[in-house]
C-alpha positions as CSV (number, residue, x, y, z in Angstrom):
1,M,-2.3,-3.2,16.9
2,R,-4.4,-6.3,18.2
3,I,-2.6,-8.8,16.5
4,V,0.5,-7.6,17.9
5,Q,-1.1,-7.3,21.3
6,R,-2.2,-11.2,20.8
7,E,1.2,-12.5,19.3
8,Q,3.0,-10.6,22.5
9,G,0.6,-12.1,24.8
10,R,2.0,-16.2,23.4
11,G,5.3,-14.9,25.6
12,E,7.1,-15.5,22.5
13,G,8.0,-12.1,21.3
14,L,7.6,-11.3,17.8
15,S,9.3,-12.8,14.9
16,G,11.6,-11.5,12.1
17,S,8.7,-13.6,9.8
18,F,5.8,-11.7,11.9
19,I,7.0,-8.6,11.4
20,A,7.7,-9.0,7.7
21,D,4.8,-10.4,7.1
22,L,2.4,-7.9,9.2
23,A,4.6,-4.6,7.5
24,A,3.7,-6.5,4.1
25,S,0.4,-6.8,4.9
26,F,-0.1,-3.0,5.9
27,Q,1.9,-2.2,2.5
28,H,-0.3,-4.1,0.0
29,T,-3.5,-2.4,2.0
30,V,-2.0,1.1,2.2
31,T,-1.3,0.4,-1.6
32,D,-4.8,-0.1,-2.3
33,V,-6.0,2.6,-0.8
34,L,-3.8,4.4,-3.0
35,V,-4.8,2.9,-6.1
36,T,-8.3,3.4,-5.1
37,K,-8.3,7.4,-4.6
38,L,-6.6,8.6,-7.4
39,F,-8.2,6.3,-9.4
40,R,-11.6,8.2,-7.7
41,A,-10.3,11.4,-7.9
42,A,-8.7,11.0,-11.6
43,E,-12.9,10.2,-12.9
44,E,-14.0,13.0,-10.9
45,V,-12.6,15.5,-12.7
46,S,-11.7,13.1,-16.1
47,A,-8.2,13.4,-15.6
48,Q,-6.8,12.4,-19.4
49,Q,-3.3,12.0,-17.4
50,V,-1.9,11.8,-13.5
51,L,2.0,12.7,-12.4
52,I,3.0,10.6,-9.2
53,A,6.1,13.2,-7.9
54,G,7.8,13.2,-4.8
55,G,8.7,10.0,-2.5
56,V,5.6,8.4,-3.0
57,S,6.9,8.1,-6.8
58,A,10.3,6.2,-5.3
59,N,7.4,3.4,-3.7
60,T,7.3,0.5,-6.6
61,S,5.0,-1.3,-4.8
62,L,2.9,1.8,-5.6
63,L,4.4,2.0,-9.5
64,A,3.5,-1.8,-9.6
65,S,0.3,-2.0,-8.5
66,L,-0.4,0.9,-10.7
67,Q,0.8,-0.9,-13.8
68,V,-2.1,-3.8,-12.8
69,A,-4.3,-1.4,-13.0
70,N,-3.5,-0.2,-16.1
71,L,-3.3,3.3,-15.5
72,T,-0.8,5.3,-17.7
73,F,1.7,7.5,-16.1
């Protein structure tokens, strides 16, 4: 919120590139948290496999992060 308030305070409004950068940063952060929590949960229960379903399974950024993290799904 402070970033948005700072940008609005400049009196120029929010540019399209600013909004796109903010959205990408938010998505990256949320994806990182989800991958971290998924790994922790899988380790806690000694899971051999993890199933990702529903709307989350359609998130290409999340799936790419899981592949990079070497999670087999």
